[in-house]
N, C-alpha and C positions, 0 to 999 in steps of 0.2 A: 352143744356144738361139737362138731368133729373136725379134725384136721384132714385136709385133702391135698393130695399130690397131683400135679398136672404133668402129663406127658404130651409132647407136641411132635407131630410129624409134619410134612410139608402142607398137607391139606386136612389133617385130622387132629382131633384133640381127645385125649382120654383123661378122665377124672377118676381117681381111685382114692378111697379112704385109706389113710395111713395105717389103720389097724388091719386092713385087708392086704396090704402090700407085702409081698414076700420076695426073696432074692430070685426065685425061679420066675416069678411074674415080671420082675424088673429085667431079667436077662431076655425073656421072651419079647418084651416090648422093645428092647434095644435091638434085637435081631430083626424086628419088623420095621426098624428105622425111626423109632420114637426116641426122643431125648427128654430128659427131665427138665422141666421149667424151674428156674431158680427161685420161684415164689411158692411157698406153702401157705394155704389159706384155711382159716377157721370159718366154717359155714354150716348152715342147717342141712343142705343137700347139695347134689352135684350142680344143679342149675345155679344155685346161689354162689357156689364156688367159682363157676365160670364167670358170672357177672362181676364178682369181686376182683378176679384176675384181670378181666378186661378193663375195669375201672382203674386199677392200679397201673396197668400198662399205658392207658391213655394219659394218666397223670405224668408218667415218665416221659412220654412223647411230647407232651405240652412243655415240660421243663426243658427238654432238649431243644425244642423249637425256639423257646425264649433265649436260651443260651447261645444257640447258633446265630440268631438274629442280632444279638448284642455283639457277637464276635465279628460279624460282617460289618456292622457300623464302625467298630474300632479299626478294622482293617482298612476300610475306605478312608477314614480320617487319617490314618498313618500314611497311606499312599499319597493323599493330597498334601499333607505336610511335607513329605519327602520331595514331592515334585516342586512345590513352591520354594522350598529351601534350595533345591538344586538349581532352579532357574534364577534365583536371586543372587546366589553366590557365583 
């Protein structure tokens, strides 16, 4: 397995093996508007690397969805308690 680095532009993705990545290539990609994704992946090939990154990003999005859903429920409960206590007092 090889480690792959992911570079993302607005509508494009480049997957480059870490062993092939040089400073010149990194500068060139940054000039083209790409930014390095924060995840490095161990994979068999480029397609496998993209699939693993997509899977991990989807897991992060699901966790964020669960967290924000719980936060909304807590906020609504707090508002209801505040309103009830305001009208009772």
